[in-house]
N, C-alpha and C positions, 0 to 999 in steps of 0.2 A: 411650766418654767422652760424658757428658751435656751437652748444649749449651744447658740451659735457663736463661735470663738473669733477671735482676731488670730489671722494665720498668715505666714509667709515663709514660704522656704527659702532655704539659703540657695543663692545664685553666685557660684564663683566663678563663672565663665573659665572653667578649668580646662586648660590645655591635656591633649593626650600625653602619656608619659614621654613618648619619644621625642616630644618636642621641649622637655623641661631638663634641666642638667646641663652639665657640660664635659667634653672629653676629658677623660683622666680623674673624675670624681669618683669617690667610692664610699662607701657605707661601712664595709667591712674588707678590710685585708689580710686574707687568711696567711698561716705562716709557710714558708716555703716546705717542700715535702722533705721529710728526713731519709725516705727510702731512695736509692737509684731507680729512674726512670726504668720502667719495663717495657717489654715490648707491647705494641699497639696490639689489644685484642681484637680491633676491627677489621675486616677484609680490606685488601686494598680497593680503594676507590669509595668507599665509605666515610673515610676519616675526614672531618673538616680541614680544610685548607686555609680560610680565612677565619678570623674571629666572629662570632654570632653578632648581629648587628642588634645590641641590646642597649637600653638607654643607661646613662652613667650618671648617679645621683648620690647624694648624700644620705645618709638614713634619715635625717630629720626632713629632707624633702619629700622622700618617699611616704613617710608618716602623715605629713601634710597633705600630700596630693591625696593618699587614699583616705583621710579623714574628710577632705573636702566631698570629694565623692559620694562616701557614705552620707554626709548631710545634705547632699542634693537629692539623695534617693530616698531618705527617710519617710518622705510623703507615702511610700508603701507599707509604714508601719502604722499608717491610720487604720480607720476602721475599714475593714475589706468585707463586704457583704457578697462574695464574689458568686453568683449563683451556677449551678452544675458542678460547681468545682469544690465546696467544702472547704472553704479556705479557714485553716485553722491554725493555732499555735503550735509553733514545732518546739518541744522540751530543750532547754540548752543543756540539760543533763546527757540528752540523747546525742548531741554533738559531740559532747566530750567522750561519751562511749565509743563514737564512729571514728574518733582521731587517735584512741589509743593503739599503740604500737601492736598488740596483739591481733588487731583487725587491720589497721591502716598499712602495716607493712606485710601482711599476707601476700602472696604471690600465688594467682590461680594455678600455675603450673607446678606448686610444690606437691610432693605425696601429702596425700589425704591424711595421713597418720601424723603429720605436723601442725594441723590446724583442727583438730577434733572438736575444740570448743566452739567454733565458728560455724562447722557442719552441725553440731549438737543444737545450735539455737535456731538455725535454717529449718531442720527436720522438726525442731519442737513448735516453731511458728507455723508450718506447713499444717502439724495437727492442729492448731489453734483455728487455721481457717477454714479447713475440713469440719470443722466442729461448728463454726458459724454458718457454714453454705451447706452441709449435707454432702459434699462433693466426697471423692476419694483420694484425689492426689492433686497436687499444685505444682506448678513451674514458674519460678520468679526469674525467669531468663528474660521475658518482654520488657522493653524498654519504655513501658506508658500504655496507656488504653488503647490507642490505634494499635500499637503492637501486639496486643494480646487479642484484640478482635481479628486482625491479619492472622495470628496463629491459630484461632478457631476456625478461620475461613480455609487454613491450609489443613488442618485436622478434619475437619468435614469433608474436604476432597480425599484425603487419605483413607478415612472411614467407607464412602460409598465406593472406593476403588476396590478395596478389600472385599467389597461383596459383590464387585461386577457390576457395579450399577452407576458410576461414575459419568459414564455417556450420556445417561438419561437426565441424572440429578445435575440439572443446568442452572436452576434459579435458586436465589435467597430473595426472602421476604422480609423487608422490615417496613417500618410507619415514617411518617412525615415529621415525628418529632423524637426520633431515635436520634442517638448522638450521630453526627456526620461520619465517623469513623467507621460505623458498622456497614454503611453502603459502600463506602470507599474501599474497605477492607474486602468485601466479598467480590467488588469489581477488581480489585487488583489480583485476586485468586483465580479469576477468569469466571466469575459465575455472572448471569445475567439478573437484574433487580426489578423487583416488584414492590413497590412502595405504596404503603396504604394511608389513604387520606385519614385526617381526623376528623372526626363526625361530632354532632352536636352534642354528645356526653364527655367530649373531651379525649377521646380515644377511638380506635377503628372499632367497628362493629364486626361481632364474631361471624356475621354472614357475608362481610366483606372478605374476611380470611378464608372462609371456605370456599368463596367464589374462584380464588386466584391458586389455592394448592392442589396438588395432585402428584402424579408420579413424576413430574418434573422437578418437586420441591427438594432443595437439598437442605436447607435450613431456615429458621426463624430466627434473626437477631434483632433483640429491642433492649430499651431500657424499660425497666418499671420500679418507681415512679420515673415518668419521661421528663424531657428537661423543661415542661412547664410545672412539673412537681404533681402531676395527677397520677394516681393509682388506678390501675385496670384491674376492678375486680373480678373480670372474667377471664384472668391470665391463665388459670390452670385449664379452662375449657380452650383456651388458645394453643396451649401445648398437645392438649391431648388431639385436637385436630390434627396437628402437624404430625405428631407420632402415628395416628392412623394411615397417614400417606405414606410413612417411611421416612421422613425428614427428621433432622434434629433441631434442638431449640436451645438456644444460647442467650443468656441474662447478661446483660450489660449493667454491671452493680455499680456505675459510677455515682449513682444517687442513693447509696445503700445508708447514709449517715442516718437517715430519719427511721430506719426500719430495723436497725442492728439489735440481732437477738429476740426478734418479733417475728420473723420469717427465716426461711432456709431454702434456698434455690433449689437444691434437689428434691425438698418436699413438695415444691410446687410443681415438679416434673422437668425442670431444665435438665439438660445432660451437662452443661457446661456453663461456668461464669466468669466474671473478672471482677478483681476488687483493685482500687486505685490505693496503693500504699501512700501515694504522696496528696492523698485527698482525705481520705477516711482514717485512716491509720496512722496519723499524728506525723509523718514524714515530710519534711520540707519538699516545698514546689517551686521551681523556677526554671526558666530556660529551656525546659525541656531535657535537663542534664539529670538531675537526681530524681528520676522518677520511673516506677515500677508498675508494670500492670500484672498481676499476679492472676494467673490462669488457672482455673480448677475445672475439674472434669469427672465423670464417672468411671468407675473402674474400666469399663468397655472401651472408653476412649484413652484410657492412660498408656496404654501400650503406643501410642502415638505420638507422646509429649517429646519435646526436644530433650536431649541429653546434654551434660549428665544431669542424673538427678540423685539426690541424697538418700541414701538407704542407711537402716540401722541394722549391724552385724551383732553377731555374739560379741565380737572384742571392741566395738564402737561404730564409727560411721564410715561410709564408704561411698563412691561415686559408681554410678552404673549407668548403661546406657539403654533406655527402653527399645524393647525386641523389633518395633517396626517404627522408629523414631523418624517423624518430618524432617528431621535435622535441625541445625540451629536457626532461632531466629535474632540471636545476640550471641556476643562470645560468650564462653565460659558459662557460670551460673547465674549471671546478671549482676545487677548492682546490691552488691553484698552489704554495704553499708547501710543502705537505706532499709533492705529487709531487717537488718537487727534493730534500727531504730524503732520502726514499726512494731517488731518483736517486743522492746523494750515497753513501747507505749501500751500495747495493748496486756502486757503482764501486769502495767502499773494499775492501768482502768480496771481490770477483772471484769466479770461478766456481770456483776450488779452497776459497775461503772458504765460501761457500755449501753445497759439499757437504760441509766439515766441520762445518759448524752443523748440518746435517740428520743426520749420523751422531752427534754429540753428543746431539743431542735423543733420539733413539731409544736409545742407550745408556743417559743418564740415567733415560729412563722405566724401562727394564728394571731399572737398579740400586734405583730408588724401589719397584717392583714386588715384588723380592725380600724388602726390608726391610719395607713395608708388610705383608705377607701373613704376618709373622712375629707382626703384634700381634693379641693376643685381642681379638675382637670386629668384626675387619676382613675383610671377605671382597671379592670382585672379580665383575664381571659374567659372567656364563657361565664360573664356577668350573670347573676341572678341564679346559678345553679349551685346546689349543695354539692359539689364533686368533693370527692375524697382525695383532697390535697394535702400534701405532708408536710415537708420543710422547705419547699419553695411554692412561690406563686407567681407566675407571669404577669405583669403588669403594662400597661400601655398609656401613652402620651399623646394618642392620638387626638384627642380632643383639643388637648393645650396646645397640640401643634397648629391645629386647624384655627384656633383662636390667637395665637401670637406668631405664627410662623416659625417658631423655634423647634428645632428635633430633639430627639432625644440623646443624640449625640452633644449638642450644645448643652443641654443640661447637664450630662456627664462632666464635659469639660468644665463648667463652672463649678460643680460640687467640690471638684478639686482645690479649687481655692480656699477651701474650708478646713483642709485636712482630711478630707475623705477620699479615700482611693476609688480611682474610677470605678462605677459600677457596671457589673455585667448587663450587657442588653440581650442578646438572642443570637443562637447558631443561626446561619443561613439555610434557608431563605426564611425572611422574617413572615412567619404565619399570623403573628401578632403585629400589627403596625406601630411602629415608635416604641418598642419594646424595653423593659429593663426587668431583670429578674434577681432581685436580692436573696441571700441566703443566710439565714443568721447562724445555723448550726448551733452548736452546743458553747461555744467557747466566749461569745459576746454578751457581755452584761444588759441589763434592762436601760440603765444609764447609756451604754454606746447605740443601742438601735434607738432610744428616744433622740440621741443627736443626730445619728443617720439621717431620721425620719423629719426633724426639724430643719437640717440643713437642706433638703428636698423641697420642703414647704416654702422656705425662703427664697431659693433658687426660682421657683416657679412664680412666686408673686413679684419678685424683680423683675423676670421677664416680661409681665404684664407693664411693668412702670418704665422699665429700660430695656428692650429687648437686646440692643446692640452690646450692652454689658455683658450679657449672657452670650451673644453669639460670638463674640471677641475672645472667650475666655480661653485658656485661663491666665489670670493677671496676677497671681500669687505664686506661680509654681516657678521652679528651677529653670523651666523652658517654656515659651509661650507657643501657640499653634505653629505647627511645622508646615511646610510647604511639602505635601505628600508626592508630588506629580512625577518625582524620580525614583521612587521606591520600587518600581519594576523594571528599572532600567539598570541591567547588571555593567553598564559601562560607567555608572555614576558611585554606586554604592560598594562598599569593601567591609568586610569583616576582618581583616589583618592589615597591619601598617604596610608591611610589603606591598599587599594589594592596593593599598590607598595610595601609596608614593608611585605606584606604576600607573595607576588611572590617572592621577592627576598630576603628572610629570610636566605638562606644558603648563600648568597653572603655577 
């Protein structure tokens, strides 16, 4: 039964808030202060001379403005099978917990004795991640996956320096289907890169790895499953080979969702790993603000972790600096609200819930694969091979593109006209032509998966009959196709109102 909906996003042609209202308009007028004016606590030269350039609106205007913006962005509340990111529901109760004054009002420069409950939750959650990974210690300081990968590259540098081998350990090995943050982090830390090609089984061969490692090898950094959802069954042999030449092995666990409770990074031999709290662990993801790349490592590497770290004492919890810390990768102890939300989610799920979530993720991926492969024009990466794909499969519209001239981006844009969030294509470079990579995870129902697949099939059929309709999409969204030619021009784009006015003063 088809599940194609009639859909149209709200489109308010809303101005930015600085262009609304009028001078002197107010939502709330606070009472006059009852105490006499105190001497300014600010040093000379720092106190504002002129009033801040803030919009002036009545309360109803503010409410209406943000309601309009919310209505225009509610497309992101559609079905979002965003591959390699494990987009899942962020429970509302966790947002309420994160907003409580016991957490939101805590300042990181307070004495640790004044927020023992918060430190206790961080310490408990670290223990839970150690249990899931087999690692001995975790840091929640990194502000996302790339930050955690960079932390590992820096710790790799410190580890080899402590052994007097940094001068020779100049190379980091990764794969063509590792997340791009891994080679980027290694390069930023000063290492040379060796990238292993994907071979006919969907992953590099052990022989290829052994051909490039040696006394210059500092580390191996990769995903498993990789960003095509393929699990390398030879992963233990990979790690043993790297250890045999004195290198470290780092596990990018961005795609952990399908293997939760099924494997532990340390038991596979990895020296360190990272988890995405804003992906796998139910914390919200967006705008790279509320993200946490939890970095875990062996006891041997823990002394290099950035401080401060939360430790349990005889009387409570305290903050300490590791003896050979590499220093900060972010301020204080990281995005604490997100850690607490992930802790709440994990405690609510329990071990049985996490295992069931992983099982549902794998089952949903297999269900989608069966249906998608019946759609004309859709093929899969490494077709015809019984590869160990878990909760993602990378598909291709190469045949469809050759038939119609339409691209995966065209299809992506048109699917949003039916209330489907823009599907994930692939990290660059595109090893699979015209790719798309749906990831069902555990939260989407069978009805949601069927609707997503039905919309894809509908759009592909529509493109054969009326390709221009697809090519010029979206038509039912708040914003149509935009001209992206100026996105790389810093003279035209602006992220603040003041910068916008400055750059567009002549207009």
